[in-house]
C-alpha positions, 0 to 999 in steps of 0.5 A: 377877573370875574372872581375878583369882581365877585368879592364883596366890597362893604362900605360904611353903609353896608348892612350886616348878616351873620350865620352862627354854627358849630361846625360851619365848614359845610354851610352854604347859606352865606354864599347863596344869600350873598348871591341874592344880595348881589342880584338884588343890588342890595348893599349887604353881606352875610358872614359865617361865624364859628361859634361854640355853644358856650359862647352863643349867648354872649355872641348873639348879645354882642351882635345885637348891639351892632347897629348895622347888624340886621339879621342872623341865620342859625345852624347846628347846634344852636337852633334851640338855645337861640330862642332864649336870646330874642324877644319874639317867637313866630308860631312856627318857632313856638310849635317846633321849639327851635329857630334858624333865623333872627331879625331886628324889628323896627322897634329894636327888639329881635324876632325869631322864625324857622324856615327849615321845615317849610323849606323842606316841604316846599322842596318835597313838593317841587320834586313831586312828593306830596307829604299829605296823607303819608307816613313819615319816618324821622330820625333826629329831633334836633333843631332842623328835625323838629322844624321839619316835623312841625311843617309836615304836620301842617302839610297834612302828613298822616303820621310821623314816627320819630326816633332820636338818641336823646329820647327826652328831646323826642318826647317833648317834640311828640307832645307838642305835635300831638297837642297840635293834632292828636295822635299824629306823632309817635316816639320810636325806640332804637332798633325800630322797623321802619317798614311801612313808611312812605318817606324816611328822613335823616335829620341828624348830622350822621353823614357829614363824615364818610366814617359815620354810621348810617342813621337807618338802613335804606335797604330794609325799606320798600323800594319806592320809599323816598329817602331824604337827607338834610345834609348838604355837604357832602351832597351824596351821603352814604345813605343816599348813595346806597338808596340810589344804588338800589334805584330808590327815589332820593331827596338831597339836602340842598333842596331844603335850603334852596327853597328857603332862600326866598323865605329868608329874603322876605323875612330879612327884608320885612316883607312877611 
C-alpha cells in the first residue's frame, strides 16, 4: 500500500522538472527531488529523460516552450553544451564552464547554475575533510570535474593537479582557475605520480562498470590519502573497494548529491 501511495499523481496544476542525461540509469536526482517535493507538499514532479548529445539543443528548446516546465537538472555528458541553451550564467558556471541546473526566470529567460562543486565541498566538510590548504589530485575535467575544481579553489585548496584524456579540455580549465588565482592549478600528463596529494578524486565515468580500468592506483598513494569518487551507482566502485581494503579514508559519490538537494530546492524555488 505504501508503494501505491508513493506513486506521483500529477494534475493540470503540477509543475514539471526534467533531468537530462546519457546514460540515465545511474541517476538518483529525480528520486531525491520527488521525495523533497512530497515532503514539502509541493505539486511538482521530476522525470529523468534519456537525451543523446545530438538531440540536446532541440530537447532543451522544446522543454523551454512547455509553460509548466520550471527547471531541469543536467548530468553527463551535457553539462558543457547546455550552457549555450540559456540566456544567463551564474558566476560558478562562468568559472567552471559547465552547468547542472537550469530554471525559468520571472521574465521568461532561463538561468544556469552549477552545484556539483559546492555539493562536493559541502560533503567533504560534513565528513570532516576540510580542503583548505590541501593538495588535490583530480582525474577528469568533464562537467562535474570542472565544477569540483572551481569549488575547491574557492574553498582555499593549496593546489589542484588535473589530468584528463582530453588535454585541451584540461588546459582550458587550468587557464580559467589560474586566471582566478594565479598558480593554483597545474596540468598533469598521463602516468603522473600522484604521491604528495592529500585528496585524490575520480571525476570520470570510470567505475560505472566493473570492467572499467582504474582512473588511478590508490595503492600507490600514502595510506592517509582521501580517495573520492563521484560515481553514485555502484556506490562502492572498484576504486573505493581497493582503498577501503587498505584502510584508506574514502568519500562516496552520494555525499556530493545529498548536499546538493537543499541547493537545488533554493535554486528551483527562487530562494537564491
